[in-house]
Every structure is written in structure tokens, then in C-alpha cells.
N, C-alpha and C positions, 0 to 999 in steps of 0.2 A: 146693515152690518158694516162696522168700521174696517177700513183697509189695514193691512199690516203696518203701513206708514203711520196711520193715526195712533196705533198702539204705542209706538216708540216716540211719544211726545218728548219735547226737550227736557221737562222736569224728570221724566222717567229715566232718560239717558243720563242725566246729571247724577241721579242716585246710583245708577249702575256703574258709571265710570268713576265716580268719587263718592263711594258709600260712606254713610255715617256709622262710626264705631264698628267697622268690620275687623275682626280678629279675635284672639282669645282674651278672656277675662280671668286672670289668675286668681282674683279675689272673689270669684263667684260663690254665692250662697245657694243659688238655685239655677238649674239648667235642664234642658231637654233637647232632643234632636228628632227630626221627622223627615220622612221621604215621601215624595209623590211617586207612587208606583207606576203611574201612567207614563211619566216622562223621565224619571230618574232625578229630578231636582231634590237637593238635600239642604236642609237648614238646621243649624244648631243655634239656640238662643241661650245666652248666659246672663244672669242677673245678679246684682248685689243689692239685697234688700236691707233697709234700715230696721232698727228694732221696732219702730212705730209703723211698719208695713208700707213703706214708700220705696219705690225703685230709685236707688241712688245712682246706679250705673247699669247700663244695658249694652250688650255687644252681640253680634251675630257672626257666624261663619257659614259658608255654604258653597255649593256648586250648582249651577243650573242656568236656566234661561234668564234673559233680561228681566222678565216680569217677576220671577220668584226672588231674584237677588235685589232688584230695585225696591220691591214692596217690603222686603225685610229691612232695608235701610230706612225707608219711610216710617215703618212701624217702630223701629228702635228709637228713632229720633222723637217720635210722638209720645212714647210711653215713659221716657226718662223723667223722673220727678213726680210721676203719678202715684197715687195710692193703689193698693191691691184692689180695693173696691172699684176704683175708676177703670182699672185694667179689665176686671171681670165684666164690667158693664159695657165695655167697648165691643160692639157687635160685628159680625161678619159683614153686614151691609155697610156699616161705618168704615170698615177696612177697605171695601171695594170703592167707596166714595173717596177715601183718602188717596187711593191709588190714582183715580182720575178717569182714564179712558175706559169706555165700555168694553167688556171682554166676553168672549164666548164662554159657555159653561166649562169647557176643558181648560181654558186659560184662567178662569176664575179660580180653579184649583191651584194653579201656580201662584196666583196672588195671595190666596188664603193660607198657603202652607205656613208662612211665618206666623200668622195670627194664631193658627191652631197650635203651633209649637209654643208660642208665648203663653197661651192659655193653659197648656200642660206644664210648662216650666215653673209657673208660679206655685204649683202644687208639688214640685219635685226638688226637695232640698238636695244639695250635693253631699254625698257621703263624706264625712270628715276623715275617713281613712282609719277608723277605729278597728276594723277587722284586720286579721293577719294576711288575708288574700288581697293585697294591694298592688299586685304586679300588673293587673290589667288596666291600670289608670283609674280615673274617677268613675264612680258608679252613680247613675241617676235613677231616682225613684219614679214611680208612676208607670202607666201603660205605654207601650211603644206605639207611636202613631202609624208606623208601617204595618201594624197588625190590624188596623181599621179596615173595614170593607168599603 
């Protein structure tokens, strides 16, 4: 079993301290948010998809442990420019491999949170605001990840 020290390898800390595309994406066409109920980590993924189904831009926001936030940064960097088919084919095992250090099952959930949100976000177009009830901000389609068992 790896020590806590091993988990926080240099590249993990680099992504945590200087994340790739962390912040809002005003021109998002697709987005979703998820929470890890075990520890409270939260990640929102926002995407701008091209007409031909390619991720032109990807950003994330969130709060949580080093693992959840660093893995979100790594994933966002990896998927920019990919097609939707490539993103759909990117597996949970590949996400854990991308992260690097071996993780306990509970810590794997932290790492896979952004991957789960990304997989949901590609199916969740941002509501263009056509409805009159626009006071609550943007609305995202699809099931809530916090409702999963």
C-alpha cells in the first residue's frame, strides 16, 4: 500500500497548485456537476463542443482534496481537442492510469469524480435560456451524479 507521501507525487501537486483550465467557461455548450458524497469533493466540468463533435475547450471548477482537483486538471488537459467518441471510449481504468499513483478504493472515487462528470457533461447541453424561469442561472440536463448510489 502506498504511503500518503507517494500519493502526492510531484506531477499531482503541480496539477493541484497550477491547474489546467480551472475556472468558468462562459461559452459552454455542455456542462455538468458532481459530488462525492463520501468526502464532499465537488467538480463541475464545462465544455464547448464544435459542430463536428470535438471538444474545442474544456474547463473545470471545484472544491475538494488534492486527488479530486489534480485529477480534474489532468483530465481537462487530456480531453481538449478530442472527439466525443474518443472521450466516450476513455475508460475509468485509463483515468486511474493517467493520474499515476496507486490509490485505495475510496481515493479512486476522488480521482474518478471528474471522469464521471465529464462522461455526463457530454450528454448535458447547457439550456440556452429559452424558458422564462431564468433566475436560477444555467440549467444542466441529465441525471445528477449526487443521486447515484
